[in-house]
N, C-alpha and C positions, 0 to 999 in steps of 0.2 A: 732753111729747113732746120727744125730743132733736133739735135742729137738725142737719141732715145737710149739712155743708159740701161733701162729695164730690159731691153732686148737681149742683152748678154748677161745681165746679173740681176735676177729678180730679188736677191737677198740684200741688195744695196739699199741702205736706209739713210745714210748721210752723204751729201755730195756738195761740191762747190761749183758754181756756174757764174755766168755774167748775165745781168738783166739788160737785154737789148732795147726794150721799150716797154712802156706801160700804157695800155689802151683802155677804152671803156667797153665793157661787155654787159649789156642789159642793166645798165645803171651802176655797175660795180667796177673797180679797177681790176685789170687783168694784165699780168706780167708775161712777156715773151722772153724766154731764156735761150742761150746758145745751146744748152744741153739740159736734160732733166731726167731724174729718176721717177718722177710722178707719172703714173699710168693714167691716160685719159679714158673716159667712158667710151667703150668700143667693143664690138663683137659679143655683146651680152654680158660683159663684165663692167661693174661700176668703176668710177674713178677713184683714185687714191685721195687721201686727205693728209694734212700735215702742216708744216710751216715753212715759210721763206723768211729768214731772219725772224722778226717779231710778228710778221703778218701771218694770219691763218689762211690756209688754202681751202676754200670752200668748194671748188669744183675745178676740174681739169678738162679742157675742151680741145679735141683734135680737129683742127681746121683743114679745109680741103687743100690749102696751099702748102701743107706740110708743117706749119707752125703749130705749136701747142700753147694754148692760153692757160695760165694759172689764175683763176678767179679768186680775188683776195677780199678780206674784210677791211683792208686799208691800203692806200697807195704806198709803194716803195720806190726808192730812187734807182735810176739806172746805174749799172756798175756791178762789182762783185757781190755775190749773195751766197748764203749757205742754206741749203735745203735739208729738211728732215721729214722722212715719211712716217706716217702713223703705222708702225709695224704690225700692231694687232689687227688693224683693218686689212692691211696688205696680205698678211699671212693667211687670214681667214679666206680671203678671196683666192689666194693661190691654192689652198686646200680644195675649195669648191670647184675651181676651174680644172685643176688636174684630175679631180674625182670625176668630173663630167667627161673628160676624155676617156677615162678608164671605163665608165659605165656605158658610154656610147659605143666604144670599141667592143665591149662584151656583147651588147645586143647585136652588133654587126657580125661578129665572129661566130656567135652561137646560133643566131636566128635569122641572119641576113636581113636585119631591119636597120635602115639608115636613120640617122638623126637629121631632121630638117632644120631645127633651130634650137637655141639654148638661151636661157635667161638666168642670171644670177641675181636673186632678190636680196632684201635686207635680212630675211630670216631663213629662207630656203631657196633652192634652185630648181629649175625644171628643164627637161629635155622633151621636145616634141618629136615623136617617132612617126615614120611614114605610114605605118599600119597599126591596127589595134593589136595589142599583145595580151596574152593570157596571164593569169596569176603565176602559173608555173614558169612561163618564160621570164617573167619579171624576177622571180626568185632565183632562177638559174643565172641570169645576168648579174644580179646583185652578188651572188656567191662568187662568180668568176671575177668580177671587179675587185672584190675584197681579197681574193686569193692573190691577185697581182699587187695589191697594196701591201699585204703582209709578206710578200716575197722581197719587198724593199728593192725593187729594180731601179736602175739609174734612169733618170729623165734628162735628156740632152737637148741642146738647142744647136741647130745648124742652119745654114743658108744655102739656097740653091736657085739657079735660074730656071726658067720654064722648061728648058730641054732636060736638065738634070732631074727636075721634079717629075717629069712625065715618065721617067724610067723607074721611079720609086713606087712602092705599094701604098700610096696615100689612101687613107680610109675614105676620103671625100675629095673630089676634084676641086681645086681652088678656083674661085671666080676671079681672083686677081692675077694680073700678069706681072712680068718683070721678076725681080729678085724676091723669093719667098722665104719667110722664116718658118722653119719646120720644128715641131716638138715631137721627139721620138721617145717612146717608152720601150725599153729593150725587149725585143722579140714579142711585142704585143701590139703596138700602135705607132703610126706616124701620121701627123696631120699638120697642115698649114695653119698657123695661129700666131696672132700678135700679142697674146695675153701673157700674164705672169704665172709661173709654174714652180712647183717644188723641184728639187734636184734629185730626190729619190722618192719612190712611191710610198715608202713607209711614212713619210711626213703627212700624207693625206689622213692617216689615222684609221678611219673606217668610212664606209659608204653605206648609207641606209636609205632605202626607199620609204617615204612616209605616206604617199598616196598616189593614186592614178585615176585618170578620168578619160573618157572619150573626147577627142578634140580633132575637128576637121578631118574626120575619116580615119584618124590614127589614134595614138595614145599620148597623153601628156603625163609624164612621170615626174613627180616631185621628190626631191631627195635632199639629204644633208650629209655633210662630210666633216670629219675632224672635230673642231671645237663646237660646231653647230650640232653635230650628232650628240655630243655630250650634253649640251643645253637641252636638246630635244628629249633625251633620256631623263634628265632631271625633272623637266616639266611633266613628262608622262609618269614618272615615279611619284611625284607629289600628287598628281591627279588620282592615281590609283590608291595611294595611301589615304587621301581624303575620302575617297569613295568607300574604301574598306571601313574606315572609322564611322562614317555616316550610316552604312548599311549593316555593320557588325557581321561581316562575312570575310572569308579568306579571299585573296586575290583571284584564285581560280574559280571562285563561286560568284564573281561579279556578273557575268552574262546572265545566268539563270535568275539571279536576284533582281537585276534590272528588268528582265522579262516579266517577272512576277509583279513588280511595281507598275509596269505599263499596263498589264492586264487588270490590276486592281484599279488603276486610274481610269481606264476606259469604263469599267463597270460603275465606278463612283460617278463618273461624268454622265453615264446613261441614267442612273438613278436620280442624280441631281436635276437633269433636264426634265425627267418625268415629274419630279416634285415641283419644279418651277412652273410646269404647265398646269398642274393642279392648283398651285397657289395663285397663278394668274387667273384661273377660272373663278376662284373664291373672291379675289380682288375685284374682278369685273362684276361679279354678282353684287358685291357690297356697293360698288360705285353706281351701278345701274339702279340700285334701290334708293340712292340719294340723288338721282338725276333731277335736274331742274327742267321745268316745262317752258319751252319757247315756241309759241304757236302750237303746231301739231307735233312738234318734235320733243323728245326727251334727251336733254343734253348733259353730258358729263365733261366738266372742265376741271382738271386737277394737276397739281405738281406733285410727283411721287418720288420719294427717296428710295435708293437701293435697287433701282431697276435700270438695266442697260437698254439700248434701243430695241433689241430683240424682245425683251420682256415687255416693254411698253407696247410694242406692236401686237404682242399676243393678247394683252389686256384690252387694248383699244378694239382689236378685231372681235374679241369675245363680246364686248359691249355692243358693237355694231351688228352682231348676229341677231340682236333683238329687234323686232319690227319698230320703226319710228325712232330709233336711238342714233345719237351721234356722240363721238368722243374726241376730245382734244386733250392729250396727255403730254406733260413735260417731265423731263428728268431734272433733278436738282442735286447738287448746286450747279451754277453756271460754269462752263458753257453747257447749255441744255440741249438735249435731243427733244424732238417733238414728233408726235404721231397724230394725224387727223384722219378719222375713219367714220363712215356713215353706213346706215342700213341700206339694204337693196331697194327699199320702198321710198327712200328719201331722194330729193333732187339737189341736195346741198352739194356745192363744188368744193371738195377738199383741197384740190391743187390750188385753187384761187385763194382759199383761206390761208394756206401755207405761204403763198407768195406775199400776202399782206403781213403775216407774222415776221417773215424774213426781212421785209422792207422796214419794219419797225425795230426789230431787235438784232438784225444782222444774221450771219450764218448762211447756210446754203441747203438746198434740197430740191425735191420735186416729187411727182407722182401722178396719179390719175384722179378723176373726179370722185371716185369712191374711197381712195386711200392715198395719202401722201405722207412723206416723212422727211425730216430735215435734222440739222444739227448745228452746233456752234452759236446758238442764240444767247445773247447776253442780256440778262434782266433778272430782277427779283421775282420770286414766285408770285407775289401779289401783283406785280406789273404784268406778268405773263398771263395770269388768269383774268385780270381786268380787261386787257386788250382782247383776249379770246372771246370774252362775253360780248364785246361790242360787235363781233362778227355775225351775231345771230339777231 
């Protein structure tokens, strides 16, 4: 079993150990040490990174047999080794994990809501609560957790067997048996946990909830602590500053300014849609006036620039509203959309015509005998029009 130095000293960054063996782990060398300060991915907390001598530690894996594998970018020899933890990554994870204990304890103490699970991501962390919580409850728990942070209370580690642990006010009963590692925040929380933590709550810095959503009948709370809270604030500050510059308003005026923009955009979209419909009608009339005669049908075959599939469909349908008319319209440049439409008094099979077009120029699509549409056709406008003419 690998000795776990981080169990008793989360601030240890440099250590000496012995490489007992080097194994293969998913195609990479992995060293087994007699003891380690590297934390393996476990319990919602990511693994540490760092170095063993000159080798980079890419991942740390906790095996079921009690050994810890240090996955490396190169093999190292058995024997003495010096390890160094990436302290920036370690401390960031300590802030988030300790912050999670405080936030979960605040929800539990104030609102009797237990935490079902916890995940520490690369940019933010989440706790999944057993029931849905209101904005007011979230704010109260956030305030309470920050109060404990700013009180700078001690965070201690101790060990207890199952009998001792059962007599303690654990926030959540541990699923593990045997000897338990307990993390205690003075007069606030005590939980079984194998992760790395700060030694005083003040080191968490601050705890800020960034979002919430309904999740499996409860609430998923996203939050940031310490250095991540600072990064999040800077990103928000830059976003607000950029928005203020673009809209020429004060920060407090952003919501109504955005509301006005959305209202204007909806009105513009409505007017544009109406204008497109009128333009499609004029385009259809012009095309119908130039329709070629094929037997009893008047056929329009054109490649049109500047129209999306919806616009092509509106034009083709308008042409086909005229008795005896058929339309085959392509968008250009390639890849082209295509619309095939016929009048109600025609027996032409639009779906079959589209199938032949796709067979010649690729793409996909489908439809009915009176209207079919597709996309992704590859071909020049001349080739598309020439092949379409051969269908009649």
